[in-house]
Residue, then its C-alpha position, 0 to 999 in steps of 0.5 A: f499499500l502506497d499513499g501519496a497523501h496528494v503531495a507525492s507520486g507513487m512509483q518510478i520504475n527506471n531502466v530495469m528488467g524483471v521487476t514485478v508490481g503486485p499482486g495485491g498492490y494498492f496506490l492512492n492519492f498520488t499527484k503526478f502519477g501512480v506507477q511510471i516505467n521508464g525503459g527497461h524490459e518485461v516489468i510486470m504489473d499484476r492485480t493492482w489497484l490505483g486512484e489519485t482519490n478515493f472511489d466515491y470522491q465528488h470531483l464535481a461537487q468539489h470543483t477539482p478536476p483530475n490531474a494525475t496519470a495512474i500508469q504511464i508506460n514509457g518503454n517496450d515489452h511490459y505487462i499490465t494484467s488484471t488491474i483497476v484504475f478507479s480515479s484519474r485524469i488518464g488511467l493507462e498511457v502507452n507511449g512504447a511498443a510491444d507492450y501487453v495489456s490484459g484484463v485492465h478495468v479503468w473507471f472514475p468516481w461517479n463516471v463523470a470522466t467525460h465531463y472533462t476535456d482531457t480525461m482518457a481511460f486509455h491513452v495510446t501513443g505508441t505502436g505495436n502494442r495488444f489490448e486484450g479483455c480491457y474495460i472502458d467504464g465511462g471514459r475515453a480510449v484515445f488512440t494517436g498511435l494508429s499503426q500495428n496496435i490491436w484491441m480485442n475482446g474489450f467492453e465499454c459502457c456507463q457514460g454517466v455525464q454529457e461530454a465536454p463541448g468539443t470532445p467525444h463521447s465515451g469509447i474508443v477514439l482514433v485521432g489522426t489522418n494517417v491509419g494504419p497498417g496493422l491497426e485492429i479493433v475487433h470482437n468487442e461489445f461497446t455501447k457506443k460507436v467508435q469515433h474518428y477525429a483529425a486532430m486533437g488541440a492542446d485544450g483537449t478538444y477534437r477536431p472532425y475530419d474535413p475533406s477540404k482540409d485533411n488528406l486521410t489515408v486508411t491502409g491495413t486496417l480493420v474495425s470489424m466484428n464488434t457490437m455497438w448498441d448506438g449504431a455500429v460503424g466500421t472499416r467495412a459495410t454491406l448494403a442491399l437494395d431492392q428495385t424494379n426495372a432499374t439500371t441505376w443503383h445508389f448506396d450511401f454507406c456514410a452512416e455505416l463506415l467509421f471512415p468517409v472513404i471507400a478503398s474497395v467495392r464488391v457487387n453481387v446481383v440476384a436478378e428475377s430474370g436474364v444475365p444482366r451485367a453490373v459495374a461499380r463506378p468509382p466511389v464518391g466519398c462514401t457512396v457508391t453507384v452501380v449501373t446495369d446494362v439492362p433494366v433489373t427486377g432484383t437485388i443488388t448487394v454491394d460490400v465496401d472496405s475503407s481500407k487500402l490493401s497492406k503488404v503487412h496486413q491481411 
């Protein structure tokens, strides 16, 4: 048990290999950080609880915004497992590569984290990291490292207050315009949809993607096979359209895709008669038009993918 008494941080681990924190550690009332890992390799943090305040602290009533980072990794090849963060401005920040995080649950007293512009349950700036079975409880998981990171089998719910103006709601937030390769967000259960923004300002507010200003590239990226209770979005989508004696078929994927771009299109035709030919015109933003050589009565189904192919990701 380490208590910073609101005047000191917790534990700093510098340039070592083979240190284990826990099981059963408890870090409370720290100022800047709870546990900070700098350099080194194979530090293991297991079954530990952390909070810059008590779990029932009333941040809004006391007019005291959160300030600390519970766990900060500034290095490679470290492991954080089965750990709970119950109060902190940033729950877990990963600035390194090849780090492994599993079973980490980040929440906030009374689930009011999104009231503040700069709170993050998870903040990922590095690449080559793996997150499995992690729980975003009413906060944001912000990725500015948009290549070679995997988030799978996770859970998100329970945002307790309206998000601050100019900021995302709870859940996964991708920030940047060069996405991939190797970014995967798969097999998760979310109440809120995954979000994408072009940039994040110094004041903690987020700027949406603007096609007139931003050059967005999405390569070797997969956001798919997730449950999102307020409307699923991803890098892949499918729409079907039934028409009678039609030669032109319009498909609008803007509500289905996380990124408003389409890199590839597949067309399938089910016709009541004849053997019609169908071709997709080049996508315009997140819309596709299919034309047939003869009038068709039937169903055309279109599959699209926002991500370009990558030699390092299939």
